All heavy atoms as an XYZ file, in Angstrom:
646
protein
N       0.836     -1.187      0.000
C       0.000      0.000      0.000
C       0.880      1.250      0.000
O       1.987      1.235      0.501
C      -0.903      0.008      1.243
C      -1.969     -1.072      1.252
S      -2.996     -1.128      2.754
C      -3.674      0.483      2.837
N       0.330      2.296     -0.521
C       1.010      3.588     -0.517
C       0.247      4.523      0.424
O      -0.957      4.310      0.678
C       1.019      4.191     -1.921
C       1.797      3.360     -2.942
C       1.703      3.964     -4.319
C       0.286      3.873     -4.783
N      -0.075      3.674     -6.102
N       0.906      5.540      0.954
C       0.188      6.500      1.804
C      -1.046      7.038      1.083
O      -1.001      7.371     -0.097
C       1.221      7.591      2.054
C       2.533      6.879      1.962
C       2.335      5.854      0.867
N      -2.166      7.045      1.815
C      -3.439      7.482      1.247
C      -4.304      6.348      0.755
O      -5.499      6.527      0.541
N      -3.733      5.150      0.575
C      -4.504      3.991      0.119
C      -5.398      3.473      1.237
O      -5.067      3.585      2.421
C      -3.590      2.857     -0.332
C      -2.926      3.110     -1.669
O      -3.264      4.119     -2.320
O      -2.063      2.295     -2.053
N      -6.532      2.891      0.837
C      -7.456      2.256      1.781
C      -7.572      0.796      1.372
O      -7.779      0.483      0.201
C      -8.841      2.941      1.762
C      -8.687      4.402      2.204
C      -9.827      2.198      2.648
C      -9.956      5.212      2.106
N      -7.448     -0.095      2.356
C      -7.453     -1.531      2.073
C      -8.859     -2.039      1.802
O      -9.853     -1.366      2.072
C      -6.876     -2.295      3.265
O      -7.801     -2.312      4.335
N      -8.913     -3.249      1.273
C     -10.177     -3.980      1.178
C     -10.579     -4.383      2.596
O      -9.769     -4.313      3.515
C      -9.993     -5.233      0.316
C      -9.602     -4.955     -1.119
C     -10.743     -4.347     -1.909
O     -11.904     -4.679     -1.693
N     -10.410     -3.444     -2.817
N     -11.800     -4.822      2.781
C     -12.243     -5.296      4.086
C     -11.420     -6.517      4.487
O     -11.154     -7.393      3.667
C     -13.716     -5.643      4.060
N     -10.989     -6.541      5.749
C     -10.196     -7.641      6.288
C     -11.073     -8.395      7.280
O     -11.585     -7.804      8.226
C      -8.936     -7.103      7.001
C      -8.082     -6.292      6.021
C      -8.129     -8.247      7.594
C      -7.002     -5.474      6.697
N     -11.247     -9.696      7.058
C     -12.072    -10.512      7.945
C     -11.281    -10.882      9.189
O     -10.156    -11.371      9.104
C     -12.522    -11.774      7.225
O     -13.253    -12.598      8.111
N     -11.882    -10.638     10.358
C     -11.274    -10.986     11.640
C     -12.248    -11.856     12.428
O     -12.682    -11.500     13.512
C     -10.925     -9.721     12.435
C     -10.004     -8.718     11.744
C      -9.944     -7.420     12.528
C      -8.624     -9.306     11.583
N     -12.612    -12.982     11.858
C     -13.593    -13.844     12.508
C     -14.976    -13.254     12.299
O     -15.418    -13.048     11.177
N     -15.657    -12.916     13.388
C     -16.993    -12.337     13.294
C     -16.949    -10.822     13.115
O     -17.971    -10.192     12.945
C     -17.807    -12.681     14.538
C     -18.102    -14.160     14.654
C     -18.961    -14.479     15.865
O     -19.283    -13.625     16.658
N     -19.327    -15.734     16.008
N     -15.767    -10.264     13.149
C     -15.604     -8.820     12.971
C     -14.775     -8.568     11.730
O     -14.288     -9.484     11.095
C     -14.921     -8.211     14.198
C     -15.728     -8.370     15.469
C     -15.052     -7.728     16.626
C     -15.886     -7.918     17.887
N     -15.303     -7.240     19.022
N     -14.605     -7.314     11.390
C     -13.810     -6.965     10.229
C     -13.144     -5.624     10.443
O     -13.416     -4.922     11.414
N     -12.272     -5.270      9.514
C     -11.559     -3.998      9.616
C     -11.218     -3.501      8.222
O     -11.119     -4.270      7.270
C     -10.275     -4.178     10.431
N     -11.066     -2.188      8.128
C     -10.570     -1.540      6.931
C      -9.429     -0.648      7.387
O      -9.532      0.040      8.394
C     -11.669     -0.701      6.245
C     -11.106      0.059      5.051
C     -12.823     -1.591      5.809
N      -8.317     -0.680      6.647
C      -7.124      0.056      7.055
C      -6.842      1.170      6.051
O      -6.881      0.948      4.847
C      -5.904     -0.893      7.129
C      -4.641     -0.139      7.466
C      -6.161     -2.006      8.121
N      -6.563      2.365      6.582
C      -6.121      3.476      5.744
C      -4.673      3.773      6.121
O      -4.369      4.019      7.289
C      -6.992      4.695      5.965
N      -3.777      3.734      5.146
C      -2.362      3.995      5.407
C      -2.119      5.498      5.342
O      -2.310      6.129      4.310
C      -1.486      3.265      4.388
C       0.019      3.394      4.589
C       0.429      2.785      5.928
C       0.761      2.737      3.457
N      -1.742      6.064      6.479
C      -1.501      7.498      6.557
C      -0.068      7.851      6.220
O       0.203      8.848      5.541
C      -1.838      8.013      7.960
C      -3.268      7.767      8.438
C      -3.436      8.253      9.859
C      -4.257      8.436      7.498
N       0.870      7.027      6.708
C       2.279      7.339      6.544
C       3.057      6.034      6.500
O       2.704      5.066      7.170
C       2.735      8.177      7.740
C       4.152      8.637      7.698
C       4.513      9.472      8.932
O       3.620      9.852      9.694
O       5.702      9.706      9.111
N       4.112      6.016      5.731
C       4.942      4.820      5.635
C       6.378      5.216      5.929
O       6.916      6.133      5.313
C       4.831      4.235      4.225
C       5.500      2.908      4.037
C       5.193      2.363      2.656
C       5.820      1.008      2.445
N       5.471      0.463      1.119
N       6.976      4.530      6.910
C       8.360      4.813      7.291
C       9.178      3.531      7.205
O       8.792      2.513      7.755
C       8.438      5.344      8.724
C       7.726      6.642      8.948
C       7.783      7.074     10.408
O       8.220      6.331     11.274
N       7.337      8.279     10.665
N      10.287      3.612      6.533
C      11.186      2.464      6.460
C      12.193      2.555      7.600
O      12.672      3.644      7.917
C      11.941      2.462      5.133
O      11.036      2.317      4.066
N      12.517      1.422      8.225
C      13.503      1.455      9.310
C      14.912      1.692      8.758
O      15.197      1.355      7.607
C      13.393      0.072      9.936
C      12.923     -0.792      8.810
C      12.026      0.076      7.976
N      15.750      2.242      9.585
C      17.156      2.364      9.201
C      17.785      0.975      9.276
O      17.226      0.053      9.877
C      17.910      3.307     10.152
O      17.932      2.706     11.459
C      17.273      4.685     10.213
N      18.946      0.825      8.682
C      19.630     -0.467      8.726
C      19.918     -0.879     10.168
O      19.782     -2.054     10.529
C      20.932     -0.418      7.927
C      20.677     -0.341      6.416
O      19.564     -0.709      5.987
O      21.587      0.076      5.690
N      20.279      0.075     11.005
C      20.576     -0.224     12.410
C      19.317     -0.689     13.143
O      19.361     -1.649     13.926
C      21.164      1.000     13.102
N      18.176     -0.043     12.888
C      16.918     -0.452     13.531
C      16.517     -1.850     13.064
O      16.077     -2.680     13.859
C      15.806      0.549     13.203
C      15.961      1.895     13.854
C      14.959      2.912     13.338
O      14.541      2.822     12.162
O      14.598      3.800     14.116
N      16.670     -2.090     11.771
C      16.321     -3.395     11.224
C      17.187     -4.497     11.823
O      16.683     -5.542     12.239
C      16.470     -3.382      9.696
C      16.154     -4.700      9.058
C      14.846     -5.128      8.930
C      17.168     -5.519      8.591
C      14.552     -6.346      8.349
C      16.884     -6.738      8.008
C      15.571     -7.150      7.880
N      18.492     -4.258     11.879
C      19.409     -5.245     12.454
C      19.106     -5.515     13.925
O      19.276     -6.638     14.399
C      20.860     -4.796     12.297
C      21.341     -4.884     10.854
O      20.727     -5.640     10.064
O      22.319     -4.190     10.516
N      18.630     -4.492     14.644
C      18.355     -4.637     16.080
C      17.186     -5.578     16.345
O      17.165     -6.274     17.364
C      18.090     -3.273     16.704
N      16.194     -5.625     15.456
C      15.007     -6.440     15.722
C      14.892     -7.672     14.824
O      14.037     -8.519     15.058
C      13.711     -5.603     15.593
C      13.679     -4.499     16.612
C      13.532     -5.078     14.197
N      15.748     -7.770     13.827
C      15.658     -8.853     12.844
C      15.664    -10.235     13.498
O      14.810    -11.076     13.199
C      16.820     -8.719     11.851
C      16.945     -9.856     10.870
C      18.059     -9.624      9.867
C      19.394     -9.542     10.571
N      20.516     -9.480      9.617
N      16.603    -10.488     14.393
C      16.710    -11.811     15.006
C      15.509    -12.130     15.892
O      15.028    -13.269     15.914
C      18.005    -11.927     15.810
C      19.239    -11.924     14.914
O      19.116    -12.317     13.733
O      20.314    -11.518     15.386
N      14.991    -11.124     16.620
C      13.808    -11.362     17.461
C      12.581    -11.680     16.615
O      11.799    -12.563     16.960
C      13.516    -10.148     18.343
C      14.436    -10.048     19.552
C      14.003     -8.938     20.442
N      14.183     -7.691     19.697
C      13.706     -6.521     20.043
N      13.001     -6.387     21.117
N      13.918     -5.449     19.301
N      12.400    -10.959     15.513
C      11.259    -11.201     14.635
C      11.364    -12.594     14.024
O      10.383    -13.346     13.982
C      11.169    -10.120     13.538
C      10.152    -10.495     12.473
C      10.841     -8.766     14.146
N      12.559    -12.955     13.572
C      12.771    -14.276     12.976
C      12.469    -15.384     13.988
O      11.773    -16.359     13.679
C      14.207    -14.401     12.480
C      14.502    -15.686     11.766
C      15.930    -15.704     11.245
C      16.252    -17.003     10.556
N      17.634    -17.032     10.064
N      12.958    -15.230     15.222
C      12.717    -16.228     16.268
C      11.232    -16.327     16.598
O      10.702    -17.429     16.775
C      13.513    -15.889     17.520
N      10.570    -15.191     16.649
C       9.137    -15.171     16.948
C       8.344    -15.894     15.860
O       7.445    -16.691     16.150
C       8.660    -13.724     17.089
O       7.276    -13.675     17.231
N       8.668    -15.630     14.600
C       7.977    -16.296     13.496
C       8.242    -17.798     13.499
O       7.327    -18.597     13.269
C       8.407    -15.684     12.162
C       7.916    -14.268     11.896
C       8.561    -13.708     10.632
C       6.409    -14.224     11.778
N       9.481    -18.195     13.766
C       9.798    -19.625     13.819
C       9.047    -20.314     14.953
O       8.536    -21.426     14.787
C      11.303    -19.830     13.979
C      12.139    -19.584     12.727
C      13.633    -19.651     13.060
C      11.802    -20.590     11.645
N       8.961    -19.665     16.114
C       8.214    -20.231     17.242
C       6.742    -20.409     16.886
O       6.130    -21.425     17.209
C       8.349    -19.350     18.484
C       9.702    -19.471     19.153
O      10.434    -20.435     18.841
O      10.031    -18.607     19.989
N       6.178    -19.402     16.231
C       4.764    -19.475     15.848
C       4.543    -20.614     14.857
O       3.592    -21.390     14.992
C       4.311    -18.153     15.239
C       2.814    -18.130     14.982
C       2.303    -16.851     14.373
N       2.856    -15.666     14.984
C       2.960    -14.495     14.371
N       2.536    -14.364     13.125
N       3.457    -13.450     14.981
N       5.415    -20.735     13.865
C       5.284    -21.809     12.872
C       5.450    -23.188     13.522
O       4.715    -24.126     13.201
C       6.310    -21.639     11.749
C       6.012    -20.505     10.824
C       4.785    -20.798     10.017
C       4.519    -19.712      8.999
N       3.277    -19.933      8.290
N       6.410    -23.309     14.446
C       6.603    -24.574     15.161
C       5.357    -24.943     15.944
O       4.913    -26.097     15.945
C       7.780    -24.454     16.123
C       9.017    -25.077     15.610
C      10.113    -25.129     16.681
N      11.360    -24.809     16.024
C      12.063    -23.703     16.174
N      11.681    -22.795     17.033
N      13.168    -23.500     15.507
N       4.783    -23.964     16.620
C       3.586    -24.195     17.412
C       2.412    -24.630     16.533
O       1.682    -25.573     16.866
C       3.226    -22.930     18.190
O       2.054    -23.102     18.923
N       2.237    -23.959     15.402
C       1.158    -24.329     14.478
C       1.360    -25.740     13.936
O       0.406    -26.515     13.856
C       1.090    -23.327     13.321
C       0.585    -21.964     13.727
C       0.708    -20.938     12.607
O       1.153    -21.298     11.486
O       0.372    -19.767     12.843
N       2.596    -26.074     13.574
C       2.887    -27.413     13.059
C       2.619    -28.475     14.122
O       2.078    -29.549     13.826
C       4.335    -27.493     12.582
N       2.985    -28.178     15.363
C       2.745    -29.123     16.455
C       1.253    -29.325     16.683
O       0.795    -30.457     16.878
C       3.406    -28.621     17.738
C       3.239    -29.564     18.905
C       3.864    -29.042     20.197
O       4.473    -27.953     20.182
O       3.729    -29.728     21.205
N       0.471    -28.250     16.629
C      -0.980    -28.369     16.813
C      -1.599    -29.238     15.721
O      -2.448    -30.089     16.002
C      -1.622    -26.987     16.806
C      -1.342    -26.174     18.051
C      -1.908    -24.766     17.959
O      -2.830    -24.530     17.153
O      -1.425    -23.889     18.709
N      -1.174    -29.037     14.477
C      -1.692    -29.835     13.366
C      -1.295    -31.295     13.544
O      -2.113    -32.201     13.356
C      -1.183    -29.283     12.014
C      -1.484    -30.251     10.873
C      -1.789    -27.922     11.735
N      -0.043    -31.537     13.929
C       0.431    -32.909     14.132
C      -0.368    -33.604     15.232
O      -0.833    -34.735     15.051
C       1.920    -32.914     14.486
C       2.428    -34.263     14.894
C       2.651    -35.248     13.940
C       2.663    -34.556     16.224
C       3.111    -36.497     14.306
C       3.121    -35.810     16.607
C       3.344    -36.781     15.640
N      -0.543    -32.940     16.369
C      -1.258    -33.548     17.497
C      -2.711    -33.828     17.116
O      -3.244    -34.909     17.419
C      -1.165    -32.656     18.752
C      -2.115    -33.117     19.835
C       0.263    -32.622     19.276
N      -3.366    -32.888     16.437
C      -4.763    -33.087     16.047
C      -4.897    -34.249     15.072
O      -5.799    -35.092     15.220
C      -5.321    -31.810     15.429
N      -4.000    -34.334     14.087
C      -4.096    -35.431     13.123
C      -3.752    -36.766     13.771
O      -4.371    -37.791     13.462
C      -3.219    -35.173     11.896
O      -1.869    -35.133     12.257
N      -2.782    -36.772     14.690
C      -2.443    -38.000     15.404
C      -3.611    -38.472     16.253
O      -3.964    -39.650     16.251
C      -1.209    -37.781     16.279
C      -0.750    -38.966     17.126
C      -0.364    -40.135     16.233
C       0.407    -38.560     18.026
N      -4.243    -37.537     16.959
C      -5.393    -37.893     17.790
C      -6.534    -38.453     16.933
O      -7.137    -39.469     17.280
C      -5.870    -36.680     18.581
C      -7.041    -36.985     19.484
C      -7.522    -35.744     20.222
N      -8.671    -36.067     21.027
C      -8.630    -36.350     22.315
N      -7.479    -36.333     22.954
N      -9.728    -36.643     22.970
N      -6.824    -37.794     15.800
C      -7.881    -38.282     14.907
C      -7.568    -39.699     14.417
O      -8.441    -40.570     14.424
C      -8.039    -37.356     13.699
C      -8.686    -36.029     14.052
O      -9.285    -35.921     15.151
O      -8.587    -35.096     13.222
N      -6.306    -39.922     14.009
C      -5.929    -41.243     13.515
C      -6.055    -42.309     14.608
O      -6.596    -43.387     14.390
C      -4.500    -41.222     12.984
C      -4.162    -42.508     12.226
C      -2.720    -42.621     11.904
N      -2.080    -43.082     13.149
C      -0.802    -42.983     13.410
N       0.008    -42.424     12.551
N      -0.298    -43.422     14.539
N      -5.582    -41.978     15.817
C      -5.651    -42.949     16.909
C      -7.091    -43.231     17.323
O      -7.418    -44.362     17.703
C      -4.820    -42.460     18.095
C      -3.303    -42.444     17.864
C      -2.583    -41.816     19.061
C      -2.775    -43.840     17.596
N      -7.965    -42.228     17.250
C      -9.383    -42.460     17.542
C      -9.990    -43.392     16.495
O     -10.744    -44.311     16.829
C     -10.149    -41.139     17.601
C      -9.912    -40.355     18.873
C     -10.667    -39.033     18.910
O     -11.492    -38.762     18.010
O     -10.429    -38.256     19.858
N      -9.667    -43.156     15.218
C     -10.206    -44.005     14.147
C      -9.709    -45.433     14.265
O     -10.426    -46.381     13.948
C      -9.824    -43.436     12.778
C     -10.592    -42.195     12.417
C     -10.136    -41.620     11.090
C     -10.839    -40.309     10.815
N     -10.317    -39.624      9.626
N      -8.464    -45.614     14.706
C      -7.892    -46.956     14.855
C      -8.343    -47.634     16.148
O      -8.038    -48.795     16.378
C      -6.363    -46.872     14.823
C      -5.807    -46.469     13.472
C      -4.302    -46.264     13.490
O      -3.675    -46.347     14.574
O      -3.743    -46.002     12.413
N      -9.041    -46.906     17.005
C      -9.539    -47.486     18.243
C      -8.550    -47.480     19.391
O      -8.790    -48.085     20.429
N      -7.424    -46.790     19.243
C      -6.437    -46.712     20.317
C      -6.825    -45.670     21.369
O      -6.349    -45.735     22.495
C      -5.048    -46.385     19.756
C      -4.520    -47.447     18.841
N      -4.139    -48.688     19.271
C      -4.347    -47.450     17.492
C      -3.736    -49.411     18.242
N      -3.846    -48.682     17.144
N      -7.671    -44.730     20.971
C      -8.210    -43.739     21.899
C      -9.726    -43.826     21.799
O     -10.292    -43.769     20.706
C      -7.756    -42.297     21.550
C      -6.253    -42.145     21.708
C      -8.497    -41.279     22.416
C      -5.730    -40.770     21.296
N     -10.373    -43.978     22.937
C     -11.826    -44.063     22.965
C     -12.340    -42.892     23.790
O     -11.927    -42.689     24.942
C     -12.301    -45.399     23.565
C     -11.753    -46.557     22.707
C     -13.815    -45.438     23.657
C     -11.950    -47.915     23.308
N     -13.231    -42.097     23.183
C     -13.782    -40.925     23.856
C     -15.227    -41.217     24.232
O     -16.039    -41.566     23.376
C     -13.710    -39.687     22.932
C     -14.328    -38.484     23.607
C     -12.274    -39.405     22.529
N     -15.522    -41.053     25.509
C     -16.893    -41.213     25.984
C     -17.570    -39.849     25.842
O     -17.415    -38.970     26.680
C     -16.907    -41.691     27.436
C     -18.305    -42.025     27.929
O     -19.282    -41.533     27.332
O     -18.409    -42.771     28.918
N     -18.315    -39.666     24.760
C     -18.898    -38.358     24.442
C     -19.880    -37.884     25.502
O     -19.982    -36.684     25.748
C     -19.543    -38.395     23.068
C     -18.507    -38.614     21.984
C     -19.082    -38.539     20.606
C     -17.999    -38.973     19.645
N     -17.789    -38.215     18.518
N     -20.569    -38.803     26.163
C     -21.510    -38.405     27.218
C     -20.761    -37.790     28.394
O     -21.179    -36.783     28.964
C     -22.340    -39.597     27.683
C     -23.345    -40.055     26.661
C     -24.159    -41.218     27.181
C     -25.117    -41.729     26.109
N     -25.886    -42.867     26.566
N     -19.626    -38.381     28.746
C     -18.838    -37.837     29.857
C     -18.205    -36.503     29.477
O     -18.131    -35.594     30.295
C     -17.762    -38.821     30.294
C     -18.323    -40.002     31.046
C     -17.247    -40.901     31.587
C     -17.874    -42.077     32.328
N     -16.866    -42.987     32.844
N     -17.758    -36.365     28.235
C     -17.177    -35.102     27.781
C     -18.224    -34.001     27.843
O     -17.966    -32.895     28.304
C     -16.604    -35.237     26.344
C     -16.222    -33.881     25.774
C     -15.419    -36.175     26.332
N     -19.447    -34.302     27.379
C     -20.537    -33.321     27.419
C     -20.876    -32.964     28.864
O     -21.115    -31.798     29.175
C     -21.769    -33.849     26.708
C     -21.620    -33.899     25.201
C     -22.808    -34.539     24.508
O     -23.800    -34.878     25.188
O     -22.740    -34.693     23.283
N     -20.886    -33.962     29.755
C     -21.205    -33.696     31.156
C     -20.125    -32.825     31.789
O     -20.437    -31.893     32.564
C     -21.338    -35.016     31.920
N     -18.866    -33.074     31.478
C     -17.776    -32.286     32.042
C     -17.749    -30.870     31.483
O     -17.413    -29.922     32.181
C     -16.435    -32.967     31.788
C     -16.192    -34.251     32.572
C     -14.918    -34.935     32.082
C     -16.062    -33.945     34.058
N     -18.091    -30.719     30.213
C     -18.049    -29.390     29.586
C     -19.316    -28.598     29.861
O     -19.352    -27.399     29.586
C     -17.824    -29.510     28.086
O     -18.952    -30.106     27.466
N     -20.343    -29.243     30.348
C     -21.589    -28.546     30.639
C     -22.465    -28.382     29.413
O     -23.475    -27.699     29.444
N     -22.092    -29.005     28.297
C     -22.859    -28.868     27.062
C     -24.237    -29.501     27.168
O     -25.176    -29.047     26.546
C     -22.091    -29.481     25.881
N     -24.359    -30.540     27.971
C     -25.638    -31.204     28.112
C     -26.576    -30.509     29.084
O     -27.736    -30.869     29.208
N     -26.104    -29.477     29.798
C     -26.913    -28.788     30.812
C     -27.618    -27.554     30.288
O     -28.160    -26.802     31.061
C     -26.014    -28.396     32.003
C     -25.402    -29.609     32.687
O     -25.952    -30.707     32.600
N     -24.279    -29.415     33.335
N     -27.600    -27.326     28.978
C     -28.174    -26.088     28.471
C     -29.556    -26.261     27.994
O     -30.145    -27.013     27.512
C     -27.298    -25.512     27.344
C     -25.956    -25.127     27.888
C     -25.029    -24.655     26.761
O     -25.378    -24.653     25.603
N     -23.840    -24.256     27.130
């Protein structure tokens, strides 16, 4: 985007947003170098976490289908309070 541009609607779940860019500033090389490693580490941590969540969910689904994990849905509903509504 360039200064003065207005974005398309951005979906945020049940809400949304529209962004207007007022000003654009590029960091100096020194500022960029100061935060580059932290940003990279943060992104890697987020990606690792997402990959782990996908792995655990798919493993759980597979083990449930194979019968290695058995879920008592009535007890889960009773514990979560879903059956009390």
